[in-house]
C-alpha positions as CSV (number, residue, x, y, z in Angstrom):
1,X,56.5,187.7,107.0
2,X,56.6,184.0,107.8
3,X,53.0,183.7,106.6
4,X,53.9,185.2,103.3
5,X,56.9,182.9,102.9
6,X,54.7,179.9,103.7
7,X,52.2,181.0,101.1
8,X,54.9,181.5,98.5
9,X,56.4,178.0,99.3
10,X,53.0,176.4,99.0
11,X,52.3,178.3,95.7
12,X,55.7,177.1,94.3
13,X,54.9,173.6,95.4
14,X,51.5,173.7,93.8
15,X,53.0,175.1,90.6
16,X,55.6,172.4,90.6
17,X,53.0,169.8,91.1
18,X,50.9,171.3,88.4
19,X,53.9,171.5,86.1
20,X,54.7,167.8,86.9
21,X,51.1,166.8,86.3
22,X,51.1,168.7,83.1
23,X,54.3,167.0,82.1
24,X,52.9,163.6,82.9
25,X,49.8,164.5,81.0
26,X,51.8,165.6,78.0
27,X,53.8,162.4,78.2
28,X,50.7,160.3,78.4
29,X,49.2,162.2,75.5
30,X,52.4,161.7,73.5
31,X,52.4,158.0,74.4
32,X,48.7,157.8,73.5
33,X,49.4,159.5,70.1
34,X,52.2,157.0,69.5
35,X,49.8,154.2,70.3
36,X,47.2,155.7,68.1
37,X,49.7,156.1,65.3
38,X,50.8,152.5,65.8
39,X,47.1,151.4,65.9
40,X,46.4,153.3,62.7
41,X,49.4,151.7,61.0
42,X,48.2,148.3,62.3
43,X,44.7,149.1,61.0
44,X,46.1,150.1,57.7
45,X,48.1,146.9,57.5
46,X,45.0,145.0,58.4
47,X,43.0,146.7,55.8
48,X,45.7,145.9,53.2
49,X,45.7,142.3,54.4
50,X,41.9,142.2,54.2
51,X,42.1,143.7,50.7
52,X,44.6,141.0,49.7
53,X,42.4,138.4,51.3
54,X,39.4,139.6,49.3
55,X,41.5,139.5,46.2
56,X,42.6,136.0,47.0
57,X,39.0,135.0,47.8
58,X,38.0,136.5,44.5
59,X,40.7,134.5,42.7
60,X,39.7,131.4,44.6
61,X,36.1,131.9,43.5
62,X,37.2,132.3,39.9
63,X,39.4,129.2,40.2
64,X,36.4,127.3,41.8
65,X,34.2,128.5,38.9
66,X,36.8,127.3,36.4
67,X,37.1,124.0,38.3
68,X,33.4,123.5,38.2
69,X,33.4,124.2,34.5
70,X,36.2,121.7,34.0
71,X,34.4,119.2,36.2
72,X,31.3,119.7,34.1
73,X,33.3,119.2,30.9
74,X,34.9,116.1,32.4
75,X,31.5,114.7,33.3
76,X,30.4,115.4,29.7
77,X,33.5,113.7,28.4
78,X,33.1,110.8,30.7
79,X,29.5,110.4,29.6
80,X,30.7,110.4,25.9
81,X,33.4,107.9,26.9
82,X,30.8,105.6,28.5
83,X,28.7,105.9,25.4
84,X,31.7,105.1,23.2
85,X,32.6,102.2,25.4
86,X,29.1,100.9,25.3
87,X,29.1,101.1,21.5
88,X,32.6,99.5,21.5
89,X,31.4,96.6,23.7
90,X,28.3,96.1,21.4
91,X,30.6,96.0,18.4
92,X,33.0,93.6,20.1
93,X,30.0,91.3,21.0
94,X,28.8,91.5,17.4
95,X,32.3,90.8,16.1
96,X,32.8,88.0,18.6
97,X,29.5,86.4,17.6
98,X,30.5,86.7,14.0
99,X,33.9,85.3,14.7
100,X,32.5,82.4,16.7
101,X,30.1,81.7,13.9
102,X,33.0,81.8,11.4
103,X,35.1,79.6,13.5
104,X,32.2,77.2,13.9
105,X,31.9,77.1,10.1
106,X,35.6,76.6,9.7
107,X,35.6,73.9,12.3
108,X,32.7,72.1,10.7
109,X,34.3,72.4,7.3
110,X,37.6,71.2,8.8
111,X,35.8,68.3,10.4
112,X,34.0,67.3,7.2
113,X,37.3,67.7,5.3
114,X,39.1,65.3,7.7
115,X,36.2,62.9,7.5
116,X,36.4,63.0,3.7
117,X,40.1,62.2,3.9
118,X,39.7,59.4,6.5
119,X,36.6,57.7,5.2
120,X,38.1,56.1,2.0
121,X,41.2,55.1,3.9
122,X,39.2,53.3,6.5
123,X,37.3,51.5,3.7
124,X,40.7,50.3,2.4
125,X,41.8,49.2,5.9
126,X,38.5,47.3,6.3
127,X,39.4,45.3,3.3
128,X,43.1,44.8,4.0
129,X,42.9,44.1,7.8
130,X,39.4,42.9,8.5
131,X,38.7,41.0,5.3
132,X,35.8,43.2,4.0
133,X,34.7,42.6,0.4
134,X,35.1,45.2,-2.4
135,X,31.4,45.6,-2.4
136,X,30.0,46.3,1.1
137,X,26.6,45.1,2.2
138,X,26.1,48.7,3.4
139,X,28.2,51.8,3.9
140,X,27.5,55.4,4.7
141,X,29.3,58.5,5.7
142,X,27.8,61.0,8.1
143,X,24.7,58.9,8.6
144,X,22.0,59.9,11.1
145,X,20.0,57.4,13.0
146,X,17.3,57.4,15.7
147,X,16.8,54.7,18.2
148,X,13.5,53.6,19.9
149,X,14.0,55.9,22.8
150,X,14.0,58.9,20.4
151,X,17.7,59.8,20.8
152,X,19.2,60.9,17.5
153,X,22.9,60.5,16.6
154,X,25.1,61.1,13.7
155,X,27.8,58.5,12.8
156,X,30.9,59.6,10.8
157,X,31.1,56.3,9.0
158,X,29.5,52.8,9.0
159,X,30.7,49.9,7.0
160,X,28.7,46.6,7.0
161,X,29.6,43.2,5.5
162,X,28.8,39.7,6.4
163,X,29.1,39.2,10.1
164,X,30.8,42.6,10.7
165,X,30.0,46.2,11.4
166,X,32.8,48.8,11.4
167,X,32.0,52.0,13.2
168,X,34.2,55.0,12.4
169,X,34.7,58.0,14.7
170,X,36.7,60.7,12.9
171,X,38.0,63.8,14.5
172,X,39.9,66.8,13.2
173,X,41.7,67.2,16.6
174,X,41.9,64.8,19.5
175,X,40.8,65.6,23.1
176,X,40.6,63.2,26.0
177,X,36.8,63.8,26.2
178,X,36.5,62.7,22.6
179,X,38.2,59.4,23.3
180,X,36.3,58.8,26.5
181,X,32.9,59.5,24.9
182,X,33.6,57.1,22.1
183,X,34.8,54.4,24.6
184,X,31.6,54.9,26.6
185,X,29.3,54.7,23.6
186,X,31.0,51.5,22.2
187,X,31.2,49.6,25.5
188,X,27.7,50.5,26.7
189,X,26.5,48.3,23.8
190,X,24.0,50.8,22.5
191,X,25.3,50.9,18.9
192,X,22.8,48.2,17.8
193,X,19.9,50.2,19.3
194,X,20.5,52.6,16.3
195,X,21.2,49.7,13.9
196,X,19.0,46.8,15.2
197,X,19.1,45.1,11.8
198,X,22.8,44.3,12.4
199,X,22.5,43.0,15.9
200,X,24.7,40.0,16.6
201,X,27.5,41.0,14.2
202,X,31.0,41.8,15.4
203,X,31.4,45.5,16.1
204,X,34.7,47.0,15.0
205,X,35.2,50.4,16.7
206,X,37.7,52.7,14.9
207,X,38.8,56.0,16.3
208,X,40.6,58.1,13.7
209,X,42.4,61.4,13.3
210,X,45.1,62.8,11.1
211,X,47.6,62.4,13.9
212,X,47.5,60.4,17.2
213,X,50.2,60.5,19.8
214,X,51.8,57.3,21.1
215,X,50.0,57.8,24.5
216,X,46.6,58.1,22.7
217,X,47.2,54.9,20.7
218,X,48.1,53.1,23.9
219,X,44.9,54.4,25.6
220,X,42.8,53.3,22.6
221,X,44.5,49.8,22.7
222,X,43.9,49.5,26.4
223,X,40.2,50.2,25.8
224,X,39.9,47.8,22.9
225,X,39.5,50.5,20.3
226,X,41.3,50.5,16.9
227,X,43.4,53.6,16.1
228,X,43.8,54.9,12.6
229,X,46.0,57.9,11.8
230,X,48.5,59.1,9.1
231,X,51.4,56.8,8.7
232,X,54.5,57.2,6.7
233,X,52.7,57.4,3.4
234,X,49.0,57.1,4.0
235,X,46.4,56.5,6.7
236,X,47.2,53.4,8.6
237,X,45.9,51.1,11.4
238,X,48.3,51.7,14.3
239,X,47.3,49.0,16.8
240,X,45.6,46.2,14.9
241,X,47.5,43.2,16.2
242,X,47.3,44.5,19.8
243,X,43.6,45.0,19.8
244,X,43.0,41.8,17.8
245,X,44.4,39.8,20.7
246,X,41.6,41.0,22.9
247,X,38.0,39.9,22.5
248,X,35.8,42.8,21.3
249,X,32.3,43.7,22.3
250,X,29.4,42.4,20.2
């Protein structure tokens, strides 16, 4: 009897273990199914994200293609702009050359106009202040001479009478370099290289402009150069007595 009881007990224990194992298996299967469902959901989400990523990549490729097209158009526009700028620069250079030429013509015309105004006034001053006769031995405006060395020079005005030569330098505007250049030329004593026939006569150097500042007149006086400019009513000698008191170069 006891053997039968033991067998029944072992059978019940085995069945309970089997039931427990089956229960654990079912729980594990259920957990596995849950994990599988979660995995499927994650895979579905991943697929959706990949699909969105592909769409974004497609949009990015389209945007890149548009950007390349825009860059190509921009390069073409820049090339056209460079061509236009090159043409503009060429036009500016042509206009600048034309303007420089025109200004040169105007400047030359202005210079000759000023000389034409000054020249007869200096002839009058030569008579009134320096005792020149009505009829000069020689006079010329814008005269060109060459000296023995071959150097050629144009003189705005030259008036010659017995024992005297008046040299006129006329300028439309005054610059320090104009004054200094005239001073060097006069006091280097090369004037008579161009006019050797008048060597030994008194040289009267006259610098003239329509207007001279007080400082410019003082500078000319200090360098023993006569200054002629517009006075109250006409062209006038502005520093005659001051320069007369200094011996002049011959």
